[in-house]
C-alpha positions as CSV (number, residue, x, y, z in Angstrom):
1,M,-10.2,-13.8,-6.1
2,Q,-12.4,-11.0,-4.4
3,N,-14.6,-13.2,-1.9
4,C,-12.0,-16.1,-1.4
5,I,-11.3,-16.6,2.2
6,F,-7.9,-18.2,1.4
7,C,-6.9,-15.2,-0.7
8,K,-7.9,-13.0,2.1
9,I,-5.7,-15.1,4.5
10,I,-2.8,-14.8,2.0
11,A,-3.3,-11.1,1.7
12,G,-3.2,-10.8,5.5
13,E,-6.6,-9.5,5.7
14,I,-7.7,-12.4,7.9
15,P,-5.5,-13.7,10.6
16,S,-4.1,-17.4,10.7
17,R,-1.8,-19.6,12.5
18,K,1.0,-19.7,10.0
19,V,3.4,-22.8,10.0
20,F,5.2,-21.9,6.8
21,E,5.1,-19.3,4.1
22,D,7.2,-18.3,1.1
23,E,6.5,-16.8,-2.3
24,R,4.7,-20.0,-3.5
25,I,2.6,-21.3,-0.8
26,L,1.2,-20.6,2.7
27,V,0.7,-23.4,5.2
28,I,-1.6,-22.9,8.2
29,E,-3.3,-24.8,11.0
30,D,-6.9,-25.7,10.2
31,V,-9.3,-23.9,12.3
32,T,-11.5,-27.0,12.5
33,P,-9.1,-29.8,12.9
34,Q,-9.9,-33.3,12.1
35,A,-6.8,-34.8,13.5
36,P,-4.2,-33.8,16.3
37,L,-2.3,-32.4,13.3
38,H,-4.2,-30.7,10.6
39,L,-2.5,-28.3,8.2
40,L,-3.7,-26.6,5.1
41,L,-1.1,-26.2,2.3
42,I,-2.4,-23.5,0.0
43,P,-0.9,-22.2,-3.2
44,K,-0.8,-18.3,-3.3
45,K,-2.0,-18.3,-6.9
46,H,-5.8,-19.0,-6.9
47,Y,-7.2,-22.1,-8.6
48,A,-10.9,-23.1,-7.5
49,N,-9.4,-26.8,-7.6
50,C,-7.3,-29.1,-9.7
51,L,-9.6,-28.6,-12.9
52,D,-8.4,-25.0,-13.1
53,M,-4.7,-26.0,-13.4
54,D,-2.9,-26.7,-16.5
55,A,0.7,-27.9,-17.5
56,Q,2.4,-24.5,-16.3
57,D,1.2,-25.3,-12.9
58,D,2.8,-28.7,-12.5
59,E,5.6,-27.4,-10.5
60,V,3.5,-26.2,-7.6
61,T,1.9,-29.3,-6.8
62,G,5.2,-31.1,-6.7
63,Y,6.5,-28.4,-4.5
64,I,3.5,-28.7,-2.1
65,F,4.1,-32.5,-1.8
66,R,7.7,-32.1,-1.1
67,K,6.9,-29.3,1.5
68,A,4.4,-31.5,3.1
69,G,7.1,-34.2,3.7
70,E,9.5,-31.5,5.2
71,I,6.8,-30.3,7.5
72,A,5.8,-34.0,8.5
73,R,9.4,-34.5,9.5
74,L,9.6,-31.3,11.5
75,K,6.4,-32.2,13.2
76,G,7.6,-35.6,14.0
77,V,4.9,-37.6,12.2
78,D,7.1,-38.9,9.2
79,Q,7.5,-42.2,10.9
80,S,4.1,-42.7,12.2
81,G,2.5,-41.6,9.0
82,F,0.4,-39.0,7.6
83,R,-2.4,-38.3,5.0
84,I,-2.6,-35.7,2.3
85,V,-6.1,-34.9,1.0
86,Q,-7.3,-32.7,-1.8
87,N,-11.0,-32.3,-2.5
88,N,-12.6,-31.3,-5.9
89,G,-16.0,-30.1,-5.6
90,A,-18.6,-29.7,-3.1
91,G,-20.1,-33.4,-3.5
92,V,-16.8,-34.6,-2.0
93,G,-16.3,-32.1,0.8
94,Q,-14.6,-29.1,-0.8
95,S,-15.9,-26.2,1.1
96,V,-13.3,-23.3,0.2
97,F,-13.1,-23.2,-3.6
98,H,-9.2,-22.4,-3.6
99,I,-7.3,-25.5,-4.1
100,H,-5.7,-26.6,-0.8
101,F,-4.1,-29.8,0.5
102,H,-4.8,-31.2,4.0
103,L,-1.9,-32.7,5.8
104,L,-3.5,-34.8,8.6
105,A,-1.6,-36.9,11.3
106,G,-1.7,-38.1,14.8
107,R,-4.5,-40.6,14.8
108,S,-5.7,-43.7,13.0
109,F,-7.2,-43.3,9.5
110,S,-9.5,-45.8,7.9
111,W,-9.6,-47.0,4.4
112,P,-11.4,-46.2,2.1
113,P,-11.9,-42.6,3.4
114,G,-15.1,-40.9,3.8
């Protein structure tokens, strides 16, 4: 996607603080963290949000959740707990229209969120 900031980060056109990368996803530190640990798990394939996905994309979401668990263990937040958030639409806080998942940890979170 031409003007997508995450596509530009994935392409290496914009620097980021990479935590993990492979052929399917990129994991980076959020530039405006909302918790002591705030990472973004971003599929390399562009989808505006989950409404753009179909059955052939099922594997990537499972992979992202498994990778989030692995990273939580590596970062030492698996026992204290962490939250995974994915927003769909500006009305609920999506500001970059390339699907991504927030992994947040290191502080207390209330329920319901928002």
